[in-house]
C-alpha positions in Angstrom: -54.4 -94.5 -30.4 -50.9 -93.6 -30.4 -49.8 -90.7 -28.5 -47.6 -88.5 -31.0 -45.4 -87.1 -28.5 -44.9 -90.3 -26.3 -45.1 -93.1 -29.6 -44.8 -96.7 -28.6 -41.3 -98.1 -28.8 -40.8 -100.4 -31.5 -41.6 -104.0 -31.2 -38.2 -105.6 -30.8 -37.9 -103.0 -27.8 -40.9 -104.0 -26.2 -39.8 -107.8 -26.3 -35.9 -106.5 -24.7 -37.8 -104.7 -21.9 -40.4 -107.6 -21.0 -37.5 -110.0 -21.2 -35.0 -107.8 -19.1 -37.4 -106.8 -16.1 -38.4 -110.5 -16.1 -35.0 -111.5 -15.5 -34.4 -108.4 -13.0 -37.6 -109.5 -11.1 -36.6 -113.0 -11.2 -39.5 -114.4 -13.2 -36.3 -115.8 -15.4 -33.5 -117.3 -12.8 -30.1 -117.5 -13.8 -28.8 -120.5 -16.1 -32.9 -120.6 -17.5 -33.4 -121.5 -21.1 -35.2 -119.1 -23.2 -37.5 -120.0 -26.2 -35.8 -120.4 -29.6 -36.4 -117.3 -31.4 -38.9 -118.8 -34.5 -40.9 -120.3 -31.4 -41.1 -117.4 -29.6 -42.2 -115.0 -32.9 -45.1 -117.4 -33.4 -45.9 -117.1 -30.1 -45.9 -113.1 -30.1 -47.3 -113.2 -33.6 -44.3 -111.2 -35.1 -41.3 -111.4 -37.4 -38.4 -113.8 -36.2 -36.6 -111.0 -37.0 -37.7 -108.9 -34.2 -37.2 -111.4 -31.7 -33.6 -111.8 -33.1 -33.1 -107.8 -32.8 -34.5 -108.2 -29.1 -32.2 -110.8 -28.2 -28.7 -109.5 -29.8 -29.6 -106.5 -27.6 -30.0 -108.8 -24.5 -26.7 -110.6 -25.5 -24.8 -107.2 -26.3 -26.1 -105.9 -22.7 -25.3 -109.2 -21.0 -28.7 -110.2 -19.9 -28.3 -113.6 -21.8 -25.6 -115.7 -23.2 -25.8 -118.4 -25.9 -24.5 -121.5 -26.3 -23.4 -122.7 -29.3 -25.7 -125.8 -30.7 -27.8 -125.5 -27.0 -29.9 -122.5 -26.9 -30.1 -119.3 -25.4 -29.8 -118.8 -21.5 -30.4 -116.3 -18.9 -26.6 -114.9 -17.7 -25.2 -116.1 -14.6 -23.8 -112.9 -13.8 -26.3 -109.7 -14.5 -25.1 -106.0 -14.7 -27.7 -105.0 -12.6 -26.6 -107.2 -9.8 -23.1 -105.9 -10.4 -24.0 -102.7 -10.0 -25.7 -103.3 -6.8 -22.8 -105.4 -5.5 -20.3 -102.1 -6.1 -22.7 -100.0 -4.6 -22.9 -102.6 -1.1 -19.4 -102.8 -1.2 -19.2 -98.7 -1.3 -22.0 -98.4 1.5 -19.8 -101.3 3.7 -16.7 -99.2 3.3 -18.7 -95.8 3.4 -17.5 -94.8 7.2 -13.8 -95.8 6.5 -13.5 -94.3 3.0 -12.6 -90.3 3.2 -15.4 -87.5 2.5 -14.5 -86.5 -1.2 -13.5 -82.9 -0.2 -10.6 -84.8 1.7 -9.1 -86.0 -1.4 -8.8 -82.6 -3.1 -5.5 -81.1 -3.5 -5.0 -77.8 -1.4 -5.6 -75.7 -4.6 -8.9 -77.9 -4.8 -10.2 -77.3 -1.9 -9.7 -73.8 -1.9 -11.4 -73.7 -5.5 -14.3 -75.8 -4.6 -15.0 -73.2 -1.6 -14.7 -70.2 -3.4 -17.8 -68.3 -4.1 -18.2 -67.7 -8.0 -20.7 -65.2 -9.2 -22.1 -65.4 -12.5 -23.8 -62.9 -14.5 -26.9 -64.0 -15.7 -29.4 -62.4 -18.5 -32.9 -63.1 -17.8 -35.4 -63.5 -20.9 -36.5 -60.1 -22.4 -39.6 -60.4 -20.6 -38.2 -60.3 -17.3 -35.3 -58.1 -17.5 -34.7 -56.1 -14.5 -32.8 -53.1 -13.1 -29.9 -52.6 -12.4 -27.9 -55.3 -13.5 -23.9 -54.7 -14.0 -21.4 -55.7 -16.1 -23.6 -56.2 -19.3 -24.0 -54.0 -22.2 -26.8 -53.3 -24.2 -27.5 -56.4 -25.8 -30.8 -55.5 -27.5 -28.9 -52.6 -29.3 -25.9 -55.1 -30.8 -26.0 -55.0 -34.6 -26.9 -58.8 -35.0 -28.0 -58.5 -38.5 -24.2 -57.2 -39.7 -22.8 -60.0 -37.2 -24.7 -62.5 -38.8 -23.7 -61.7 -42.3 -20.0 -61.7 -41.7 -20.5 -64.9 -39.7 -22.3 -66.5 -42.9 -20.1 -65.2 -45.3 -17.0 -66.6 -43.2 -18.9 -70.0 -42.8 -20.1 -70.2 -46.7 -16.1 -71.4 -47.8 -14.0 -71.1 -44.4 -10.3 -71.8 -45.4 -8.6 -74.4 -44.0 -7.0 -72.6 -41.3 -9.7 -71.3 -39.4 -11.0 -75.7 -39.0 -7.8 -76.7 -38.2 -5.8 -76.2 -34.9 -5.1 -72.6 -34.5 -2.2 -70.3 -33.3 -2.4 -70.1 -29.5 -1.5 -66.4 -29.5 -4.4 -66.3 -31.9 -5.7 -65.4 -35.3 -2.9 -63.3 -36.6 -5.1 -60.7 -38.7 -7.4 -60.2 -35.5 -4.1 -59.7 -33.4 -2.9 -57.0 -36.3 -6.4 -55.5 -35.9 -6.6 -55.4 -32.3 -3.1 -53.9 -32.2 -3.8 -51.1 -34.4 -6.9 -50.3 -32.4 -5.3 -50.2 -28.9 -2.6 -47.7 -30.2 -4.9 -45.6 -31.7 -7.8 -45.5 -29.0 -5.9 -46.5 -25.9 -2.2 -45.0 -26.6 -0.8 -48.6 -26.0 2.4 -49.6 -27.3 2.6 -53.1 -28.8 2.8 -55.0 -32.1 0.7 -58.1 -33.1 3.4 -60.5 -31.5 2.7 -59.1 -27.9 -1.3 -59.7 -28.2 -2.4 -63.1 -27.0 -6.0 -63.8 -27.7 -7.5 -65.3 -24.9 -11.2 -66.3 -23.3 -12.0 -63.0 -21.9 -10.2 -61.0 -19.0 -10.9 -63.7 -16.3 -8.4 -66.0 -18.1 -6.2 -63.3 -18.8 -5.6 -62.8 -14.7 -5.8 -66.6 -14.2 -2.6 -66.9 -16.9 -0.7 -64.0 -15.6 -0.9 -65.1 -11.8 0.1 -68.6 -12.9 3.2 -67.2 -15.0 4.4 -64.7 -12.7 3.4 -65.8 -8.8 4.8 -68.3 -7.0 3.1 -69.7 -3.7 3.5 -67.1 -0.8 4.2 -64.1 -3.5 3.1 -60.8 -2.7 0.4 -59.0 -4.5 -1.5 -55.8 -4.2 -4.9 -55.4 -5.1 -7.0 -52.3 -4.6 -9.5 -52.1 -2.3 -12.8 -52.3 -3.1 -11.6 -54.8 -6.1 -13.0 -56.9 -9.1 -13.6 -60.5 -7.0 -12.5 -62.0 -10.2 -8.9 -60.8 -9.7 -8.6 -61.1 -5.9 -9.8 -64.6 -6.2 -7.3 -65.4 -9.6 -4.3 -64.4 -7.5 -5.7 -66.1 -4.5 -5.9 -69.4 -6.4 -2.4 -68.8 -7.6 -0.8 -69.2 -4.0 -0.4 -65.5 -3.4 -0.6 -63.6 -0.2 -3.3 -60.9 -1.2 -2.8 -57.2 0.3 -5.7 -55.5 -0.4 -4.9 -51.4 -0.6 -7.7 -48.9 0.2 -8.4 -46.8 -2.8 -9.0 -42.8 -2.8 -10.5 -40.3 -5.1 -6.8 -40.7 -6.6 -7.0 -44.2 -7.3 -4.6 -46.9 -6.2 -1.9 -45.3 -3.4 1.9 -46.3 -3.7 2.7 -44.8 -0.4 -0.4 -46.7 1.1 0.8 -50.4 -0.2 4.2 -49.8 1.1 2.8 -49.0 4.3 1.1 -52.5 4.8 3.7 -54.5 2.9 7.6 -53.2 1.7 7.6 -55.4 -1.2 5.1 -57.1 -4.1 5.5 -59.3 -6.9 2.5 -57.9 -8.6 0.2 -55.4 -8.6 -3.6 -55.4 -10.1 -5.2 -51.8 -11.0 -7.9 -50.5 -12.7 -6.2 -47.0 -13.4 -8.5 -45.4 -16.0 -12.0 -46.5 -14.3 -11.4 -48.0 -10.9 -13.9 -51.1 -10.6 -16.1 -50.3 -8.5 -15.7 -47.0 -7.4 -15.1 -45.4 -10.4 -12.7 -43.1 -9.6 -9.1 -42.2 -11.7 -6.0 -43.0 -10.9 -4.0 -39.4 -11.3 -0.7 -39.4 -13.3 1.3 -38.7 -10.6 0.1 -41.9 -8.7 0.8 -43.7 -12.3 4.5 -42.3 -12.5 5.3 -43.5 -9.0 3.8 -46.6 -9.6 5.7 -47.4 -12.7 9.2 -46.0 -11.6 8.4 -48.2 -8.0 7.6 -51.3 -10.2 10.9 -50.8 -12.3 13.0 -50.6 -9.5 11.8 -53.1 -7.8 11.7 -55.6 -10.4 7.5 -55.8 -10.0 4.7 -56.1 -12.4 1.4 -54.7 -13.1 -1.9 -55.8 -14.3 -3.6 -52.8 -15.9 -7.2 -54.2 -16.4 -8.5 -52.1 -18.8 -12.1 -53.6 -18.7 -14.8 -50.4 -19.9 -12.4 -47.6 -20.8 -14.2 -47.6 -24.4 -17.2 -45.9 -22.5 -16.4 -42.4 -21.9 -18.8 -39.7 -22.2 -16.7 -36.4 -21.8 -13.7 -35.9 -23.7 -11.5 -38.9 -25.1 -10.5 -42.3 -23.5 -8.0 -41.7 -21.1 -4.3 -42.8 -22.2 -3.4 -46.5 -21.1 -0.9 -46.9 -18.2 1.0 -49.5 -20.1 1.3 -46.2 -23.0 3.4 -44.8 -20.1 5.6 -48.0 -19.4 9.1 -47.6 -20.6 10.8 -50.7 -18.9 8.1 -53.5 -19.8 6.4 -53.7 -16.4 3.2 -53.6 -17.5 0.6 -56.6 -18.9 -2.2 -55.0 -20.2 -6.0 -56.9 -20.2 -8.6 -56.2 -22.6 -11.9 -57.5 -23.2 -14.5 -57.8 -25.5 -17.5 -59.0 -23.3 -18.5 -55.1 -22.5 -18.2 -53.7 -26.0 -19.7 -56.8 -28.2 -21.3 -59.4 -25.8 -20.5 -61.7 -23.3 -20.7 -65.0 -24.4 -18.1 -64.2 -27.4 -15.6 -65.0 -24.6 -13.1 -63.4 -26.3 -10.5 -60.6 -24.7 -6.6 -59.8 -25.0 -3.5 -59.7 -23.2 -0.8 -57.0 -24.2 2.3 -58.5 -22.9 6.1 -57.4 -22.5 8.2 -58.4 -25.5 10.2 -60.9 -23.1 7.1 -62.5 -21.7 5.2 -63.3 -25.2 6.5 -66.6 -25.5 5.6 -67.5 -21.4 2.1 -66.2 -22.0 1.7 -68.1 -25.4 2.9 -71.3 -24.3 0.6 -71.3 -21.1 -2.4 -70.2 -23.5 -1.6 -73.6 -25.6 -1.4 -75.6 -22.3 -4.7 -74.0 -21.0 -7.4 -75.0 -24.2 -4.9 -74.7 -27.2 -6.5 -71.4 -28.1 -9.7 -69.5 -28.7 -12.2 -70.5 -31.3 -10.9 -69.7 -34.8 -14.3 -68.7 -36.5 -15.0 -66.7 -33.9 -11.7 -64.7 -34.1 -12.1 -64.2 -37.7 -15.5 -62.6 -37.8 -14.3 -60.3 -34.7 -11.6 -59.2 -36.9 -13.8 -58.1 -39.9 -16.5 -56.9 -37.6 -13.6 -54.2 -36.4 -12.0 -53.7 -40.1 -14.9 -52.9 -41.8 -15.7 -50.4 -39.1 -18.5 -51.9 -37.7 -17.4 -51.6 -34.2 -16.0 -48.2 -34.4 -19.7 -47.3 -35.5 -21.3 -49.2 -32.6 -19.1 -47.9 -29.8 -20.3 -44.3 -31.3 -23.9 -45.5 -31.0 -23.3 -47.2 -27.7 -21.6 -44.2 -25.7 -24.6 -41.9 -26.9 -27.1 -44.3 -25.7 -25.3 -45.0 -22.3 -24.9 -41.4 -21.7 -28.6 -41.2 -22.1 -29.4 -44.1 -19.8 -27.1 -43.2 -17.1 -28.8 -39.5 -17.4 -32.1 -41.0 -17.0 -31.0 -43.1 -14.0 -29.8 -39.6 -12.1 -32.7 -37.9 -12.5 -35.0 -41.0 -11.5 -33.1 -41.0 -8.6 -33.1 -37.2 -7.7 -36.9 -36.9 -7.8 -37.5 -40.5 -6.4 -34.2 -41.6 -3.7 -33.9 -38.1 -1.8 -32.4 -39.0 1.4 -32.5 -42.7 0.8 -29.6 -43.0 -1.9 -27.1 -40.5 -3.1 -26.6 -41.1 -6.8 -23.9 -38.9 -9.2 -23.4 -38.8 -12.5 -20.1 -40.2 -13.7 -17.6 -39.4 -16.6 -17.5 -43.0 -17.7 -18.4 -46.7 -17.2 -21.1 -48.5 -17.3 -22.6 -48.3 -13.4 -22.7 -45.9 -11.0 -22.5 -46.4 -7.1 -25.5 -45.5 -5.3 -24.2 -43.8 -1.5 -26.7 -44.7 1.7 -26.7 -42.8 4.7 -24.0 -43.5 7.1 -24.5 -46.6 9.4 -26.9 -48.0 6.9 -26.3 -51.7 6.1 -25.4 -52.2 2.4 -26.2 -56.0 2.6 -29.6 -55.4 4.1 -30.3 -52.8 1.4 -29.3 -55.0 -1.4 -31.5 -57.9 0.2 -34.4 -55.6 0.7 -34.1 -53.9 -3.0 -33.9 -57.9 -4.4 -37.4 -58.6 -2.7 -38.7 -55.5 -4.7 -37.4 -57.1 -7.8 -34.2 -54.7 -8.1 -30.3 -55.5 -8.5 -28.1 -53.6 -6.4 -25.1 -55.1 -5.4 -23.6 -54.5 -1.9 -20.5 -52.2 -2.2 -19.1 -53.9 0.8 -19.1 -57.6 -1.1 -16.2 -56.2 -3.2 -14.3 -54.8 -0.5 -11.7 -56.7 2.1 -11.7 -53.4 4.5 -14.6 -51.9 6.2 -15.6 -48.9 3.9 -16.5 -46.1 5.7 -19.8 -45.6 4.2 -21.8 -48.5 2.1 -23.5 -48.2 -1.5 -25.1 -50.1 -3.9 -23.8 -51.1 -7.3 -26.5 -49.9 -10.1 -26.0 -50.8 -13.7 -27.7 -49.2 -16.3 -26.1 -49.6 -19.4 -28.2 -53.0 -19.9 -31.9 -51.4 -18.9 -33.7 -49.3 -21.2 -34.9 -45.8 -19.7 -38.7 -47.3 -18.9 -37.2 -50.2 -16.6 -34.8 -47.7 -15.2 -37.4 -45.7 -14.2 -39.3 -48.2 -12.8 -36.5 -49.9 -11.0 -35.6 -46.8 -9.2 -39.4 -46.8 -8.2 -38.9 -50.0 -6.7 -35.5 -49.1 -5.4 -37.5 -46.5 -3.2 -40.2 -48.4 -2.2 -37.6 -51.0 -1.0 -35.3 -48.3 0.8 -38.5 -46.0 2.3 
C-alpha cells in the first residue's frame, strides 16, 4: 500500500535512480553500453517513453552519453567522481590553505566576531516575562491593518510595484514629517525624511556617512549595543561617557576626549537607565556641536510612551545649525518585523543619506510603506498609541506592585514616567550577570545592566520589559524571579 505522505516516485525516476546507483557503485563501468530504450522497456514492462525520460535525465546530469548510431554508454567522467576529486584536492591542500577567517578583511573579521543579540518572540503558549523591547503584539489592530493591506493589494498602482524612491514613499514621508512636527516638535519637511529598515540601519548609514576610521565618537554608558557596534564597525574610536540622573554629561566627555566627530544620545528616555537629559545639558551639547563642527545622533526609540504629561520635545527641535540627525522607528509602536523607521537629516546632508540608502538596498518595501501611510493618515496610529499608553501604564503598575510584594530585599523596582521597561536594582555587590543567569533557569528573562556598559557600574541591575506580557504573566514572572533571587 502506498503511503500518502511519502508516495512512491514516478516510474521514470525509479529507473533513473536504479541506473544511477549502479553506475556510482561500479556495477556499470564507464564506457559500458546500456540497453536500448525499447529493449529495456520490454524487460521492465513499462512504456518506452518512461525509459526515454529516465535516459534523458541521466544524460542531462552527465551520467551517460549518447553516440550517434552506436547507442548509449556510461560516461567516462562522472559528476560524483569530479566532486570527489575536487574534495580530495582541497584535503590535500588543506594544511597549506589559510583558515577562512584569515581571508576576511579587517572589517569582516570584526563583524564576524561581534556578538549580535536578537529579540525572538516565543509562541503565544510560551511567552514569558520580562522580554525587553517588544510591544504588546497581541493588542495590535491587525484587523484594521489587514483591511488596509487588502485595499492596497486589490489594485496596486504601478509605482508601488516598481522600483521606488530611495528616500522612501513620498506620502509616508509627508505623513511622518507632519506627525513628528506635532508630536515631537521636530523641525523638518518631507525632503529631510529618509525611510530606512528600522533604527539599526539608520545608525549604520549615519556612521558610514559621517565617520572616517579613527574618528572619535562619544556614546552614552550604559548604551544600546547596536549603536555602539555600528560606530565601531565604521572604524570609529568609541569613547563611553557615563550617564547620571541628568543624562549625557558633556563635561565628563570632554575630560576623556578633547574632541569628537559624532555623539550618540537617547535624550528623551535614556536606554537603558530611563533618565531624561536636562535642558541645560541639551543646550550645552548643541552649542558644543556647532562650535566644533560635530554631529549628534538623537535616537528617539520609544518617546511615544510617556505616562505623565505630554511627550518631551526632541533635541532636534532645539537645533538651529543642522547638527542633529534624528532617528525614529516603528518597531516599538507597530511591530518589529515591519522593519520601517526613519532618519530626519539636516537639509545639506539629505543627498548623501539618500545616495547611501540607495546603495545599501535601494529602498524599503513600497507596499508596506503605503499601508503604514494609510494607517497613520486615517487616524489608526494615534488611536493605537493612546490605547497602548494606557495599557502599558497599567502593566508597569502591576510590575511595580508585584515587585513591592514579592521582591522586597531582592530587587528594587521603582516606577518610571515613560518607556517600555524598568530597571530592577540588585543589592550592592550582587552580580547582575549571575542573577540574570539564575533567573533564566526559572524561565524569566532579565538582561543584566552591565551587559550594556563598558565602564564598571556602581550597582548591578536587571532590565525588565513589561509591555509584551499581560498582568497574569507579569505576576507569575515576579514570583519566579523571587524564587530565583532568594
